[in-house]
C-alpha positions in Angstrom: -25.0 19.5 -4.1 -22.6 16.6 -4.3 -22.9 15.9 -0.6 -26.7 15.6 -1.0 -26.4 13.3 -3.9 -24.2 11.1 -1.9 -26.8 11.0 1.0 -29.9 10.3 -1.2 -28.5 7.8 -3.5 -30.8 4.8 -3.2 -28.5 2.4 -1.2 -31.3 -0.2 -0.5 -29.5 -3.5 -0.7 -27.4 -4.7 2.2 -24.1 -6.3 1.2 -24.0 -10.1 1.7 -20.3 -10.5 2.5 -19.2 -10.8 -1.2 -15.7 -12.2 -1.3 -12.8 -10.0 -2.5 -11.5 -10.2 -6.0 -9.2 -13.2 -6.5 -6.1 -13.6 -8.8 -3.7 -16.6 -9.0 -1.0 -16.8 -11.5 0.0 -13.6 -13.4 -1.6 -15.0 -16.5 -4.8 -16.3 -14.8 -8.1 -14.5 -15.2 -9.2 -12.2 -12.4 -12.4 -13.3 -10.9 -14.6 -11.3 -8.5 -18.0 -10.9 -7.2 -19.3 -7.4 -7.3 -21.8 -5.8 -4.9 -24.7 -6.8 -7.1 -23.7 -10.5 -6.3 -22.5 -11.1 -10.0 -19.5 -12.9 -10.9 -17.0 -10.7 -12.8 -14.0 -12.0 -14.9 -11.1 -10.0 -16.4 -8.5 -11.7 -18.6 -5.9 -9.3 -17.3 -5.7 -6.3 -14.9 -7.6 -3.2 -16.2 -5.5 -0.5 -18.0 -8.4 1.8 -19.0 -10.7 2.6 -16.2 -13.7 5.0 -15.8 -15.3 5.7 -12.5 -18.9 6.8 -11.9 -18.6 8.2 -8.4 -16.0 10.4 -6.5 -15.5 7.6 -3.9 -14.6 5.1 -6.6 -12.0 7.5 -8.1 -10.4 7.8 -4.6 -10.3 4.0 -4.2 -8.7 3.5 -7.5 -5.8 6.1 -6.7 -5.5 4.6 -3.3 -5.2 1.2 -4.7 -2.3 2.3 -7.0 -4.3 2.2 -10.2 -4.4 6.0 -10.9 -2.3 5.6 -14.0 -5.1 3.6 -15.7 -7.7 6.1 -15.2 -9.1 7.6 -18.5 -12.1 9.5 -17.2 -14.4 10.1 -14.2 -17.4 12.2 -13.0 -17.7 15.4 -11.1 -16.6 16.2 -8.4 -13.1 15.0 -9.3 -11.4 16.9 -6.6 -9.5 14.1 -4.7 -6.9 13.1 -5.0 -5.2 16.1 -6.7 -4.2 14.0 -9.7 -7.8 13.2 -10.4 -8.5 17.0 -11.3 -6.7 16.4 -14.6 -8.9 13.6 -15.8 -11.6 14.1 -18.5 -15.0 14.4 -16.9 -18.1 12.9 -18.5 -20.9 14.3 -16.1 -21.7 13.5 -12.6 -22.9 10.4 -10.7 -26.5 10.9 -11.6 -26.1 12.1 -15.1 -23.2 11.0 -17.3 -22.5 11.0 -21.1 -22.8 7.2 -22.1 -21.5 7.9 -25.5 -18.4 9.8 -24.4 -17.7 7.0 -22.0 -18.1 4.3 -24.8 -15.7 6.4 -27.0 -13.0 5.9 -24.4 -13.1 2.2 -24.8 -12.6 1.4 -21.1 -11.8 -2.2 -20.1 -13.3 -1.5 -16.7 -16.1 0.8 -15.4 -16.5 1.1 -11.6 -20.1 2.0 -10.8 -21.8 3.1 -7.6 -24.4 0.2 -7.1 -27.8 1.9 -6.4 -26.3 5.4 -6.7 -25.8 5.6 -10.3 -29.0 5.5 -12.5 -29.9 1.9 -13.1 -31.1 2.6 -16.7 -27.8 4.1 -17.7 -25.8 1.2 -16.1 -28.0 -1.3 -18.0 -27.3 0.6 -21.1 -23.7 0.4 -20.6 -23.8 -3.3 -19.9 -25.9 -3.9 -23.0 -22.9 -2.8 -25.1 -20.6 -5.2 -23.5 -18.8 -2.8 -21.1 -17.2 -4.5 -18.2 -19.2 -3.0 -15.2 -18.2 -3.6 -11.7 -20.6 -2.4 -9.0 -19.5 -1.3 -5.6 -21.3 0.0 -2.7 -19.6 -0.2 0.8 -22.3 0.2 3.5 -20.0 -0.2 6.6 -16.6 1.0 7.7 -15.0 -2.4 7.3 -16.4 -2.8 3.9 -14.5 0.2 2.6 -11.2 -1.5 3.3 -12.5 -4.6 1.5 -13.5 -2.4 -1.5 -10.0 -1.1 -1.7 -8.5 -4.5 -1.8 -10.9 -5.7 -4.5 -10.2 -2.7 -6.6 -6.5 -3.3 -6.2 -6.7 -6.8 -7.6 -8.9 -5.6 -10.6 -6.1 -3.0 -11.4 -3.2 -5.4 -10.9 -2.1 -3.7 -7.6 -3.2 -6.2 -5.0 -0.1 -5.9 -2.7 -0.3 -2.1 -2.6 -4.1 -2.1 -2.0 -3.8 -4.8 0.7 -1.1 -2.7 2.5 -3.3 0.4 2.2 -6.4 -1.4 3.3 -4.7 -2.9 6.3 -3.6 0.7 7.4 -7.2 1.9 7.0 -8.5 -1.0 9.1 -6.0 -0.1 11.9 -7.2 3.5 11.7 -10.8 2.4 12.1 -10.0 0.0 14.8 -8.1 2.8 16.7 -11.2 4.9 16.5 -13.5 2.2 17.9 -11.1 1.1 20.6 -10.8 4.7 21.8 -14.6 5.0 22.0 -15.5 1.5 23.1 -16.2 2.6 26.7 -17.3 6.1 25.9 -20.5 7.4 27.4 -23.2 7.3 24.7 -24.5 10.5 22.9 -27.7 10.6 21.1 -27.3 12.0 17.6 -29.6 13.5 14.9 -28.0 13.6 11.5 -29.9 16.3 9.3 -29.6 15.6 5.6 -31.9 18.4 4.6 -34.0 20.8 6.6 -37.0 21.1 4.0 -38.1 18.5 3.8 -36.7 17.3 7.1 -34.7 14.2 6.4 -32.2 12.0 8.2 -30.5 8.7 7.9 -31.3 5.2 9.4 -29.0 2.8 11.0 -28.1 1.0 7.6 -26.3 4.1 6.3 -22.5 4.4 6.4 -22.7 7.6 8.4 -24.7 5.9 11.1 -21.8 3.4 11.3 -19.5 6.3 11.8 -21.4 7.7 14.5 -21.5 4.3 16.2 -17.7 3.9 16.0 -17.6 7.1 18.1 -20.0 5.8 20.7 -22.8 7.8 19.4 -26.5 6.5 19.0 -28.4 7.5 15.9 -31.7 8.6 17.3 -33.4 7.5 14.2 -31.4 4.3 13.4 -34.6 2.0 13.6 -36.7 3.7 10.9 -37.1 1.6 7.8 -36.2 3.9 4.8 -32.5 4.5 4.4 -33.1 8.2 4.2 -36.4 8.8 6.2 -38.5 11.9 6.0 -39.3 13.3 9.7 -41.7 15.6 11.3 -40.5 18.4 13.6 -42.4 16.8 16.3 -40.5 13.5 16.1 -37.1 15.3 16.6 -38.4 17.3 19.5 -39.7 14.1 21.1 -36.4 12.3 20.5 -34.6 15.3 21.8 -31.1 14.3 20.5 -28.1 15.7 22.3 -26.0 16.4 19.2 -27.1 17.6 15.7 -24.9 17.0 12.6 -25.3 18.2 9.1 -22.7 18.2 6.2 -21.5 20.8 3.8 -19.6 20.6 0.5 -16.6 22.8 -0.1 -15.9 22.6 3.6 -13.2 24.9 5.0 -10.9 23.7 7.7 -8.6 20.8 8.2 -10.4 19.1 11.1 -13.5 18.2 9.1 -15.9 19.6 11.7 -16.9 22.9 13.1 -19.4 23.8 15.8 -21.9 26.1 14.3 -25.3 26.6 15.8 -25.8 29.6 13.5 -25.5 27.5 10.3 -28.5 28.3 8.0 -29.4 24.5 8.1 -30.3 24.9 11.7 -32.5 27.9 11.3 -35.7 25.9 11.9 -34.6 24.9 15.4 -33.9 28.2 16.8 -37.2 28.7 18.5 -37.2 25.3 20.3 -35.1 26.1 23.3 -36.3 22.9 24.9 -33.9 21.0 22.6 -30.8 19.9 24.5 -28.6 20.4 21.5 -29.8 24.0 21.1 -29.4 24.9 24.8 -25.9 23.4 24.8 -24.9 24.6 21.4 -24.1 21.1 20.2 -24.9 21.7 16.6 -22.1 20.7 14.2 -21.3 20.9 10.6 -19.2 18.2 9.0 -17.1 17.9 5.8 -19.4 16.1 3.5 -16.6 14.7 1.4 -15.2 13.0 4.5 -18.2 11.5 5.9 -20.3 10.6 2.9 -17.7 9.1 0.4 -17.1 5.5 1.2 -13.4 5.8 0.3 -9.9 5.9 1.7 -10.6 9.2 3.7 -13.4 7.6 5.7 -11.3 7.3 8.9 -10.9 11.1 8.8 -14.6 11.4 8.7 -14.9 9.1 11.7 -12.3 11.3 13.6 -14.3 14.5 12.7 -17.5 13.0 14.2 -15.6 11.6 17.3 -14.2 15.1 17.9 -17.6 16.7 18.1 -19.1 13.9 20.3 -16.0 13.8 22.6 -16.5 17.7 23.0 -20.1 17.2 24.0 -19.1 14.5 26.5 -16.5 16.8 28.2 -19.0 19.6 28.5 -21.7 17.4 29.7 -19.5 16.0 32.5 -18.1 19.4 33.4 -21.6 21.2 33.5 -24.4 18.5 33.9 -27.7 19.9 33.8 
């Protein structure tokens, strides 16, 4: 369920290149602009942090601020240290009263993913709420840097963000000249839903030389007809699973129940070739420090399809 929540969160506002958090002298206020475009000021680095999405939890730990965490939401499965944190609900329903009782000096919220009414309720109490919503691969590294400044670990965060950027650039460089592969990303089978070109997953696909067959649709998470998929005839199908088993983050699985509706359409290239894959939802849907692993999982599948297409053209 958590992978589905990550997919259908209403990520409807594109980022406008908000600058990273800035800090000068050690005693100077920390100033930042969050992904809602609002100026945010902290007198000092945060020491009591609550995160309202799994990716935000991972970002705090990656930035070196895990020791300041006082609570989070489910699933709190990564990194391992987060499993010991108090849990106040999940991204779509969390206990505001419990959160306030913890007296956080910083709450990291999933902009457009957490319920707006609950976020407004928190802000009305004076809680320091910083909204984040990376929409592109490059923005994940920037978010890591911004969190690092907010928690007083700017140098650590910059180093880790630089490493993440190098990983992402390595993926792009390796696939810059790769033959294109058309892709259908299936969020749900009933109703049939996909992702458009503004979603982070579409950016992952593009980094691997793939082409999202439905990138041009207007809704972030469009609903489709069976006929539209048959007409597009994508070469590779992807879907994602929670609690994924396997270190690679991807498995080729035409028999996965999510693909049952397509078994009778033997005119589909993906079905004839067996290019139907299942991805680790935590790697590809969380805009956090493991996103490069999600990109590599997608690339592995597309590279396999390319090799087979070259070896057995038909």
